[in-house]
C-alpha positions in Angstrom: -38.3 3.9 12.0 -40.5 6.2 10.1 -44.0 6.7 10.9 -46.6 5.9 7.9 -49.2 8.0 7.1 -53.2 6.8 7.2 -53.6 5.9 3.7 -50.5 3.5 4.3 -51.9 2.1 7.3 -55.6 1.9 5.8 -54.1 -0.1 2.8 -52.1 -2.4 5.8 -55.7 -2.8 7.4 -57.2 -3.8 4.0 -54.0 -5.8 3.6 -55.5 -8.0 7.2 -59.8 -7.8 5.5 -58.5 -9.0 2.3 -56.6 -12.1 3.9 -59.1 -12.9 6.0 -61.7 -12.4 3.5 -59.9 -14.8 1.4 -58.2 -17.4 3.6 -59.5 -17.5 6.7 -62.8 -20.9 6.1 -59.5 -22.7 4.9 -57.1 -21.2 7.5 -59.5 -22.8 10.3 -59.5 -26.4 9.0 -56.0 -26.9 9.0 -54.1 -28.5 11.6 -51.8 -26.2 12.8 -54.7 -23.3 13.2 -54.1 -21.0 16.5 -57.5 -19.8 17.2 -55.7 -17.1 19.7 -54.4 -15.4 16.4 -55.5 -13.1 14.4 -54.4 -11.0 11.1 -52.0 -8.3 11.2 -49.6 -6.0 9.6 -46.9 -5.6 12.0 -43.2 -3.8 11.7 -44.3 -2.0 8.2 -42.0 0.6 6.9 -41.5 2.1 3.9 -39.4 -0.3 0.8 -38.5 1.2 -2.6 -38.3 -1.8 -5.6 -37.8 1.1 -8.1 -38.2 4.7 -8.1 -40.4 5.9 -7.8 -42.0 3.7 -5.4 -44.1 3.6 -2.6 -44.1 -0.1 -1.4 -44.2 -1.0 1.6 -42.0 -4.1 3.6 -43.1 -6.3 6.9 -44.4 -8.6 8.2 -47.4 -10.6 7.7 -49.1 -12.4 11.3 -51.5 -15.0 10.1 -53.0 -17.6 12.8 -51.7 -20.2 10.5 -48.0 -18.2 9.6 -45.5 -15.7 9.6 -44.3 -14.5 6.4 -42.1 -11.7 4.9 -45.3 -9.2 2.8 -44.2 -6.4 0.2 -46.8 -4.2 -0.7 -46.6 -2.3 -3.5 -49.0 0.6 -3.4 -50.3 -0.4 -6.4 -51.9 -4.3 -6.6 -49.2 -5.6 -10.0 -51.7 -6.3 -12.0 -51.4 -8.7 -15.4 -48.5 -10.0 -14.6 -46.4 -12.8 -16.7 -46.2 -16.1 -15.4 -43.1 -15.8 -14.9 -43.0 -12.7 -12.5 -45.2 -15.2 -10.3 -41.7 -15.0 -7.7 -39.7 -12.2 -7.0 -36.2 -12.2 -5.5 -36.0 -9.2 -3.2 -32.2 -8.0 -1.9 -32.8 -7.3 1.8 -29.7 -6.4 3.8 -29.6 -10.1 5.6 -30.1 -12.1 2.1 -32.2 -12.8 -0.3 -35.9 -13.6 -0.1 -37.8 -15.6 -2.8 -41.9 -13.6 -2.7 -44.1 -15.3 -4.0 -47.1 -12.8 -6.1 -50.6 -13.2 -4.1 -53.4 -12.2 -4.8 -56.0 -11.3 -2.7 -58.9 -9.5 -4.2 -59.2 -7.4 -6.9 -57.6 -4.4 -5.3 -54.7 -5.7 -2.7 -52.2 -7.9 -4.1 -49.2 -8.2 -2.0 -45.6 -10.4 -2.7 -45.0 -12.7 0.3 -42.1 -14.7 1.1 -43.4 -17.4 4.4 -41.2 -18.3 7.5 -43.1 -19.5 9.7 -46.0 -22.1 8.1 -46.4 -23.3 11.6 -47.9 -20.4 15.2 -49.4 -22.8 16.6 -47.3 -23.1 20.0 -47.4 -18.8 20.0 -49.4 -18.0 22.6 -50.8 -14.7 22.2 -50.9 -11.9 19.8 -48.0 -10.1 22.2 -45.7 -13.3 21.5 -46.8 -13.0 17.7 -45.9 -9.7 18.1 -42.6 -9.3 19.6 -41.9 -12.8 17.4 -42.6 -10.4 14.2 -40.6 -8.0 15.7 -37.3 -10.0 16.2 -37.6 -11.5 12.5 -37.4 -7.9 11.1 -34.7 -6.8 12.9 -33.1 -9.6 11.7 -34.2 -9.3 8.2 -33.1 -6.1 8.2 -29.7 -6.6 9.1 -26.8 -7.4 7.0 -25.4 -11.0 7.4 -21.8 -11.8 9.0 -19.5 -12.6 6.6 
């Protein structure tokens, strides 16, 4: 896996900040809220939907869920309703991603895989879970 550039890490930092600003208050009210977890963008790598493209694919861990996240280099603005869901082909199969607006400058495509992380005991455990998830997603499915 290639190391990310400083501007890509900055984009992921802004993603975490935007998620907290947009969702944290409501997430704290959810029965599955896990106070041991924060918001973290993990295992991201360059992923191209079209050429040239500087999108990043990885996992977004929050106190309530774990999702695959596709972060475009430029925010997708003014999408028609027909483009609010996008199917992405990855080595393990196809995944439905929903467009999500966190702020004017931060938008992403997200595919929620786990909607309850209440039994995850630590940030380290969430990180290991995200790593295993990315390994499985990026490994071709067996015939």
